[in-house]
N, C-alpha and C positions, 0 to 999 in steps of 0.2 A: 762592214755591214751597214746598210742604209735602212733607217727606220722612218716611217711616216710621222707626221706631227702628232697624231693621237698616241702613237706608240712611245714617242719620246716623252710626251706629257705623262703617260702612265709610269714610265721609268723614273722621271724626275719627281713625280708625286710620291712614289714609293720611298725614294731616298729622303724626301722632306718629312714624310709621315714617320718613318723609322727613326730618323735623327731626333725629331721632337719628342717622340715617345720615349726614347732612351734618355734624352737630356733631362726631362722632367721627372722621370721615375727613378733616376740614379740616387738622388738624396734620400728618397723614401726607401730604396733598396738597401742602402748602407744602414739606415736607421733601424729598419726591421731586422736585418741580419744581426746587428749589434744587440738588439733586445733579445732575440732568440738565443744568442750565445752567452751573453753576459748577465742576463736578468733571470730571476726566478719569481714566478707569480702564479696564482691559480688561473687555469685556462690557457696556459702556455701551449699545451699540446693542441688545443682547439684552434688557437691563432695560427700555429704552424700548419695545421690541416687546411684552414681557410686560405692561407697564402698560396699553398700548393694546389688548391682545388682546380684552377684553370688548366693544370697539366693533365688532369684525368677527365675533366668534363668535355663533352663535345663542344667545339668552338661555337656552334650555332646556339647552344644553350647559354653560353657566356654572352653572345650578342643579344639574345632575347632578354636576358636579365638586365643588360645595359639599356635596352630599349624601354622596358617597363619602369626602369629606375630613372633614366636620364633623358628619355624621349620628351618631346614637347608637352605631352600630357602624362608624363611619368611622375613617380612619387616625388622626385626632386627636380626633374627637368622642367616641370610646369612652372615652378617658382622662379627658376633661372630665366625662363623665357618671358614670363609675365612681368617680372620686376626689372630685369636687366636687358631683355631682348636678346638673350644669349642662348644658343642651343647647340648641343653636341650632335644631335641626330641629323643625318643627311648632310653632313659637312665633313671637310677634311679633318677638322678638330676631333670629330667623333671617330674617324678612322685612326687617328693617332692614339686616342684613348683606348680603343679596342685593341690595338697592337700592343700598347703598354701593359694592359691587363693580362693578355695572353703570354707576353714575354717576361713579365715580372717574376714569376717563380724561378725561371732559369737564372736571372740576375741575382736574386736573393740566395739561391742555393750556392752559386759560385763564391759569392762574397762571404757567406756563412762558413763554408769550408776553409776559406783563407783565414777568417777570424779565429776559428777553432784551432788553427795551427800556431797562432800567436801565443807565446808563453805569457800567462798572466803575471808571472814574477817580474817580467820586464816593466810592466805597467806599475806594479807595486813599488818597484825600485824607484821609478820616476816620481811616484807620489811621495815616497819617503825623502826625496831630495827637494821637496817643496813645490813640485809642479801641481797645478790644479787639475781637476777632472778633464776640463776641455782641452787644456794644454797637452795633457797626456794623450788624449784621443788624437789630436791633430799632429803631434810630433812623434808619437811612438806607435799607436795602434794603426792609424790610417796608412802611414808609409809601409808598415810591415804587411798590411793587407792589400797593397797596391796591385800585385799580380792577379789576385782573385777579383779585384774590382775591374781590372782591364778585361779579364776573361769574361766576367759576367756582363759587362757592357757590350762587348762585341757579339757575344752569343745572343743577347737580347736584341741587338740590332739585326742580326741575321734572321732571327725568328720573326721579327716584325716585318721584314721584307717579304716573308712567305705567308703572312697572315691572310686568310681568306674567309673562313666561316663566320667569325664574329663580326668582321667588317661588313660583309654583304647583308647580314641580318640587321645590324645596327644602323648603318648609314646608306644602305642600298648600293647600286652600281651606277653612279651618275658621272657621265663624261666630264672631264676637266675639274671635277670636284672631289669625288670619292673613288674613281676608277683607278685603283693602284695596279701594279704589275700583275698579280695573280688574277684580279678581276678582269683586266684587259685580256689576259689569256683565255679566261673562261668565256668571255664574249666572242673572241675570235674563233674558239673551238666550236661554238654554236652557230657561227656564220658560215654558210656554204662558200667554198672557194677561198677561205682565209687561212688555210692550213699553213701556208708559207710564213705568214705574219706571226701566227701562233708559235711556229718553230723558232723564229728569230727571238721572240720574247722568252721562250723556254731556254735558249742558249744564254741569253743575258741573265736570266734568273740563276742559272747554274754558275755562271762566272762570278756574279756578285756574291753568292753564297760561299763559293770556294775561296774567293778573295777574303771574305770576312773571317773564315776559319783560319786561313794562313796568317792573316794579320793578327788574329787573336793569339795564335801560337807564338809568333815572333815577339809580340809585345809582352807576353807572359814570360818568355825567356829573358827579354831585356830587363823586365822588372826584377826577376830573380837574381840576375847578374848584378843589377844595381844595388839590391839589398845586401848582396854578399860582398860588395866592394868595400 
C-alpha cells in the first residue's frame, strides 16, 4: 500500500500524539485509580463521575471546554501563553492533550478493576514485615496490577488513535501540525476524487486498532502468566 507524503505524515502524527498522550497520562491514571480504590473521602463519587465524564460527553464538548480553558485566551491558557509563550491550542501538543483527556477514563477504569482484584491482605502482610507504604506499592500493589495497567495503556492508545471531535474543536485541522489520521480521513472524504486515499487511511486505521487490541490481549495474558509464575 503506497501512501502519499501527507498521508504518511497523518499516520506518523497520530502515532506520535497517541504515544505521548498515553505516556504522560499513565502516572496520573495509576494515581487516580489507586485513590478511587484505596481511599475514602467526601466527594469520592463526584471525583469518579468527573473522571468518567469524557466517556459520556460529546467529544466536541470536551474540545470546547479545553479551548475555553487552555486556548490562548482561555482561563488558564492565556497565562501560559503570556508568561511562557506556550500554547496547547492549534498545535500537536493540544492534540495529545485532547486525546489524553478522551482516553483517560478507559485507562483509569482498567487499572481500577485490576486494583480492586488485589487482596488488601497482601499489602497489610508486607506492611507488618516492615515495608513502608511506597515500598509496598512498588513491590506488591503495582506488580499485581500490571495486567490491568497494560490493558488500560493499550486501550487508551487505541482510543487516542481514533480521536476526532475534541481534536478538531481544540486544535483545528492544520496540515503537518494537528491533522491526525481521523482528521486526514475527514479532509479526504470532503475532497472530490480522493475516495481512494480515504479508503487507504481507513484500512490503516482498522489495522492499527486491531493490532492494538490484539497486543492488549497478548500482553494481558503474558502479565497474568507472569504473576502466576
